[in-house]
Each structure stands twice: as C-alpha cells, then as structure tokens.
N, C-alpha and C positions, 0 to 999 in steps of 0.2 A: 462564493462558499454554500456548496451545495452537497445533500446527503443523498445517501444511496440505502435507505433500510432494509437491507433485508437478509434472510439467511437460508438461499437456497442450495448453498454448498455446505452447508453444516449440519450436524447430526441435531444439535438442539437449537432451542430459541434462544435469544440474547442480541448477538449483533447488529438484528434488525433496530433493535429501541437505542441504537448508539449516537445517531448525528440529532435526535431532540435529546436525550438525558446532556451531551457536552453543550448545546444550547441553553436549556434548564440550568446546568453550570456556570453560565456567563460568559460562554467562548465570545459570543462579539461583543459581547459590552467590555471583555479584558483585551480583545485586541482594540476597540477603538480609546480604549484608556491609556495604550500604548502608541497613539497616534495613527494606527491605518484606519485609512477607507475602507469600511466592509461593504459588502454588497451580499447579503442571503438571498439565495433565489429557492430557499423551502428546499422539498425532496423530491427526488423523481417519482414520478407516478408510475407504479409497479403493473402489470398486467393484475387483475381481480381473481384470477387463478393460477397459483404456479404448484404443481404436483408434488407431493413427497410421499417419499415410499424408501423403503431399506433393500429394494431389488439390484444385483450384481448388473454392470460393473460400477455404474455412476449412482452414486444417492440424488432421489428425486431427480435423475434426469426425466423428462428435457428442460425441467426448469431452470437448471444454470445457461444451457443455450439460449433460451427464452430471455434469460437475463442480457445475457452478453449480445444479443441482435440488437435489443432496446437503446442499451449503451452505447454499442457501436456507433448508433446513430446519433444521441444526444450528446455527447460526451465531444464530439468533434466542436461545437459550439462554444464547450467550456476550456477547451484546449487550444482554442486556435488564437484568441485575442492577445490582446497587452498586457489584461491584468492577471496576475497569479490567481491561480486555480486552486481551491482547497476543498477535497472532495472526502465526502465524509461516509465510511462504508458503516456497516455490512460487514461478513465474511469474506476472507483473502481472496476467493475467485473472483471478487472485482476485477480483477488484474486483467483477467481477460478481454473483458470488454472494452475498459479503458484503453487497455495498450494497443487492442485493433483499432478503436478511433484514431490513438496518438501515431499510428502507422501509416496509417490512410492522408493523415494530416502530413505527414512530414519525411515518410519514404523513408530513404536510406540513411538520412541526420536523425532520424528516433532513434534513442538511448536507452534502455528501461534503468534505472537502479532501484534494486532490492535491498531494504533492510528488514530482516527477517530473521527470527532464530529457528526455521527452517527451510530445507530447499522442495518447495513445493512443487516437487515435479514425478508425484507418483503414478507410475502406469495403469492405466484400469486392465482390469483379469477378468475373468470369467467365474471366479470362482470367490470373490470378495466384493462385497461393496464399501467403496469408499466416497468420501464426501469430494465433491470439487473444489473444495476449501484446500485440500494437498495436493491438485494435480495443474493448477493453474501456468506453470510454467510449460510444463509437458504439453497440455493443450495449445501452447502459443508455438512450441516446436515443433513436437510430434503429432498433433492430432488434426493436421490442418487434410481439406479436403475431403474428411469421413466424418470426423465429430464438428469440425467448423471451418468457415471458408478458408483460405489461404492469408494469412495477416502480412506476411513478408519478415515477420520475427527471423533473426538468426542469434545463434548462440553469441557470437563475436561482438553484440550491440548490447547484451544484457550482463550485468554482475550482481551477486548477491553479497552483503556482507552483514555479518553477525552470527549466522549460521553456528549450532551449537557442534558440530562434528561436519566432518568432511563427508561428500555423500559417494555410495561408492558410482554410481553412474551420475555425472555431471550434464551432460550432453553438449559438454562444449562450453557451459558456462563459464565465468572467471567467478571463483567463490573466496572469498575472505572471511573465515572463521574467527569465531567469538575467542580461538586461542593465539590466535595471528594478531586480531587486534589489540589483546592483553601483552603480544609478547614486546610492544615497542610503544612509541606514542601513537595514540588514537587516531592524529590528527595526520600524521604520516600517512598513515594507512588511505585516509581519506586522499588527500594531495596524491599519492602514486596512483589510486584508480581515476581521477579526474584526469590526470596528466594524460591517462591512454586515450582521453575520450578528442574528438576532434575539433577544434574550435569554434566550426560552423553548428555543432550536433545541436540537437533537442533533446532536454532531457524530463522525464517524470520518474519523480520518485515516487515509490511504494514504502510505506512504514508500517509494518505489521507490528503493533506493540506488544506481542510477544517475545519479542526480541528482547526484552527486560525478565529479569526476573521477577520472583510471585511476591519479593519485597518490597518493589519496587511498583510493580502492577498486577496488582492480587485480581482486577478485571478484566485480564486475558481471557479469551476463548478458552485456551489451554495454558493455566498458569504453570511455571515451571521453576524449580528451585537453582535452574541454571539459568544465566543472562547478563545482561548489561544493566547496569543500577541506573536509578533516576537522571541522575549525574551525566551519566556517560551517555545515557539515550540522549539527552539533549543536548550536550556536545557535539557527537556524531550529527545528528539529524540537523542541525545546525551550521554545523562544517559545509555539507553537503548543499544543501538546501540554499547556502551563500552565493553558490556558484550560479553567474548571469545566466546561464545557458538552460535552468532548471523554468520550466514551463508552469508543472502543477506537480501538488503533494496528495499523495493520497493514502489515507489511514483506515486501517482496517482493523478486524479481532479486538474489538474493545466488547465485553460484552455487558452491557446494563443490570442484567440480570444479577450480575455478580457483586454487582455495587451497590447492597442496601441503604446504605448510607448519602451518597451521594460524593465522599472522600475521593474515591478515585477517578470520577470525572472531573473532579477540582484539579486534579495532578497532571491529568493528561491537556487539562484547557490552559494550565500554567505552563507547561512546556511547548505547547503549540502557540501559544500567543507569543512566546519569548522568542523564539526560533524565526516565526514571521515577523516580528520588529526588528531583530538581527538584522535580518534579510533587508528591511527598507531600510533601516540605519547606514548598511554599507551599500546599498544601490543609493543613497543619496549622496554619500561622501563621495562616489564614483565619478560623481556628474557635479561635484564642486571644480 
C-alpha cells in the first residue's frame, strides 16, 4: 500500500489528504483484521514545489507533468511484484503516471479498467482552463509526444465502467454507462467486460469514488446526486478485483476536507477492506 498525496490536477485541495485520512480511519488495521498481510510503504515524496495557477489550457501545468514523470519511475516497482498493489490518491489525474508505468512494465499485455462516474478525456483548449483530473485519458491517448512521452496506450486496451452518460467523443474507448449497469445484472456486465480481455493480460484498476452518488460518498471531490449506491460500488469493485489478472487497484478523488467527522473515510475503508479480503479468499480457494 502506498499513498500518492497530491491535488496537482484539481482546482482546490482535499484529495492530497486522502491517504493519511484513510490510514487514520483504520485501513491497515481493518485489512489485517480480515486476515490480509499489509505492507504500508508510506507516501510518495513529491517535489518541494508544484506550480498552481489558472492559466489555460491546463490548470497548474507543469505540476501534473512533474507528478506523472515521478510516478512513471516509482510506480514500476509497486506494480511489478507478486504482491497486489493498493495505490491511494490523490486526484484522478494520477492515472496518467501509473498507467504509463504499467505500460512500460507489461507492454501490449497491459489493460486499464476505469471505474468512474465520468469519462475523463477533456481536450485542452486555449480558451479555458481545465484541471488535468478531467483529462487523464485524453493525455494517455491523444496527448502523446507533445504533452507527455508516448506511453503505448491504445483505446482497445481501456474500458470505462459507471459513467453517468455516454460522451460525445470516446476516442474508441469502450464505455459501460451507469444506465447500462442498471439495465440488467451488474455482475453480468462485469463478466462481459472481463471476457473480452485476453487471458494473459495484466490489469490495472482505477477506482474514482465519484462513481458513487453523494448519499453513498459525500466526500468525493465532486459529489453528485447520480451514481452507484455504496452496496453497488462494493459489488462492482469486488467483482472486478477478484479477477486474478488484476495487479493493482488505484483509488482516487476522496476529499478528506469534505469529511469533517471521519465517517466517509470509514465507509471507504470498509469497502476497500471487504474488496481485498474477498479477493484473497478467492485466491486461496483457487489454490486448494
């Protein structure tokens, strides 16, 4: 387990406090109590200075790029071992650095499964300032060679699950919307998505907590009345993470500043511990 305490891609602070808030809420102890062996390696050491501004086209640039370059180096060691990696962000622009590292490790066997209430692929434009948190997939697919180095990612190896609506431009990425998830059995959709991925693939799962509605997760960076319930989110993430091809789970967009009582952190801790303990039990039964 490692924390990535940043808000380089966000407008306001809050997500940089998430890793320590989840620790304070008992994440390590909860996982250990469920029989998991946990190694907490602390937080990623960020540069002493990360610019902050509202100048178009990308808010705080080059702070996001500085974070991604650091993550591309550091995350390779987190994602290459036999141990499962739990990465605690941070705003959701984290995905660019971790996905770049993942691609370097596994090449065309690397697949990205994004659980998110939004399709974060906004294109930078000179007339407005947008945070990199809303642009992650665009940078991976469209921003290569100019904004970031070519990471090798292609749309065919990405899937986004849980979007509130189908985007006008999806850049070829397969998207399963919230409405689709609720049109049938949620687990059937997970099965369909996973069956399309090659048997020898390696999967990185990005879990943006804003896939849940505000009743379930009021401490999301941008809470919404639309989204999965807490039970639906746990069911979805559990079904995905049980797949033995999953190497790591990245959790983003939890804003500790919105969680004045600590209750929201405890909810997320409970969800994550249940997800990972279910994965461990499934793995144990597979070896029997």
